[in-house]
N, C-alpha and C positions, 0 to 999 in steps of 0.2 A: 813220108817216112812210106811209103806204099809197102816195104823192106816188111814193115810190123805187120799188117797185113795181113801181104804173103807169110810170113814166118806161124801168125797168128792162126790165118788154115793148116795150112800144114801139122802144125803140132795139137791142134785144135780137131784134125779128123782122126792120124795120127791115137792120139791118147782113145777116140771114139774104138779104133778096129781096137790099138791093143788090149784095152781093159774087156770087147768080147773075146779075141780073143784067148785072154787071161781064164773067161767067164765057163770058155766050153771047151778049149783043145785043150789047156793049160791045168783046168782045174781038179782034172786025174794024173796031172804028172806033177805037178809039188805040191809038195806040204804046206798045209793051212799058213804056215806062217810065213815062208816063202812065195802063198800067192796074196797074205797080207800083202808085204813092200813093194811086188809088182803094183797090186790096183793102188796103193800112195803112190806110185810115181805117178798112173797115170792121172787120178786126182790134179795132184799135186800140178802137171802138165795141164792138164785141161782148163782152173785156176789161172795158169797165166797164157795162158792162148789169151783168157778173154779178158784178164790184164793188158798184153800188146793189143787187144784193136783198142782196149779204149785210150794207152799213150795215145795211137793214130788220132783218134779224135780229136786230144784233147791240144796235140797239138794241131792240131790244124785249125783252128779257133785259139789260139795263146802265141801268139808268136815272140810274144816276153819272156817263152820260158824254153823256146825250146832246145836249147842244147845242154837240161835237164831231163826232157822228156827222153831225150838220145839214147843220154847215156840211162835212163828209166828202162827202153827199150831193150836195150845193150843188154842190160847187170837180166833183163827174162828169158831175153834167148842165152848169154850164156847158162841164169838158177833156171833154167828150163832142161840145155843140153848135160849140166854135170847129176845134180840132184834127181833128172826123171832118168835120166841113161842110168847114171849110177844103181842106183835101185832094181830098173831093168835087171842089167849086165851082176846085182845081188841076189836077185829073185830067183835068175834060171841056172848061177854059178855055179854057185854059195861060196865065193871066192872073200873070206871074209875082209880083205884088206879096203875091197869098195865101196863099203860102211865111211869107211875112212875116211873118201874124201864124200861122200852124201853132205852134210859143215856146208862145205864151201858153196854148192851152187845153194846152201838158204843164204849164206853171204849175200850172195846176188843178188838172191829176188829182196831180203832188202833191204838191200843196196835202191834197189828199183824204188818200191815202194817209199826208203827215201826220198828221195830223187819226185817225186809228186808228192812226196806230202813237203815238203819244199815250194815246188810251180807251186801248190795252190797257194802262197803267199805274195806270189809272183800276177793274176790275176788284176787285170785291168777290167 
């Protein structure tokens, strides 16, 4: 599950950098609404970076749920790329149809959290 730790570190670091970039460099370049959209992407990216660390930690202690943890981790990675990525692109380009793909990332997040919930019942 090293990939999940690496992705968590990458996503966490990029979330901090993106948030700082938005609050300093983009503050005068974007509308308040676009800035809010960008910050939502950064916030959810950080939440799911932390969730990936949780997946890596739990998968090292619960061998019986490895498949569920793997699905959760990959769902969090996909969700971060699609959800946060589409929000970043939407806020920077104002291309409205990008907002239509954001919910697909949200569904990936839900799949990840659902897998963690199911894995909780497999702990021994």
